[in-house]
Every structure is written in structure tokens, then in C-alpha cells.
Steps between C-alpha positions, in 0.01 A plus 500: 500500500518667843554873496816646645450752780654839439530776756320809377656793680423863552688771312609621844694176539707605200584823684597313814732275301648796315580663833678180606276437796452145389787263443560309185435576139146574395347494155153596390313175427396463140185300447372328190188664354289202612638532853428875500137432410477227766654730763255778414203259523628371832544855629141590405361190673704562814403868504129412482541251782692756706217750459261247655735457797537877538121530491471249785766692694309826461180322602672371813641840590178690428242253627653463845433866598160481329421198713585698811270778382214257437551315832610764755421255782832327418668780696305415814546122471818382672712185490765477774429867574583610143232644268407257220552777243865533607549124486349496152744769383795297634388145425313522169709704251845347530410131466259601222779685318736202536228272362437747217872517415538121489181470295621765253845343470349162409262664253788693338717190465225280353507657149879460491470131576224450242685680221 
């Protein structure tokens, strides 16, 4: 039998609803004990996968300056009159972060689809 998706919300959401910032009536979702266990397992799997993505993000952010330190000649090399090191700072991180975000999103959704 397919599992029903339930929105698991932050306790802060309860405060926002109590302050009437959100429209409509809101009730705390009550899960069956089996669903609670499944949600906790899913959370642990997604948290582990997120830590891998955060690790890659830190590697990207830290290895780029280290690469400039290892290869200082990148400052003297120019493309269209712009130092290659500057181009690398502009061109490399943002597409890499978009790729990393899409990759992480697919990895986070996969356990939900399998369960």
C-alpha cells in the first residue's frame, strides 16, 4: 500500500499560525507510530546525504583559494584581458553550486520514492 505524504513542520510554524500570520485553520499532524518510525528513518537518511552535499560545498569553497595558492601563475594568465583566477571565481562556483543543489535534491527525494 502506498504511503501517504504528511507535511512535517517546525514548531515555529505553530507560532506563526497562532499569531494569525497564516490563513486557514491549522492542526498539528498526528502520525501513526509506524509512520513516526518511517519519518525518523527518512530524516536520518536525508541528513546523512545532506552532510555529503555540505562536504562537497565546503570542498568547493575551500579548494578554489587553495588552487590559487598552489598555482599563482593563474593571476598572470589572462583571457580577454581578465585574469584566469578572477574568471574561475566567477565561472566555477555558481554553476557548481546549482549542480550540487539539483544533485542533493534528487538524492533527498529518492528515499521518499523508495519507501
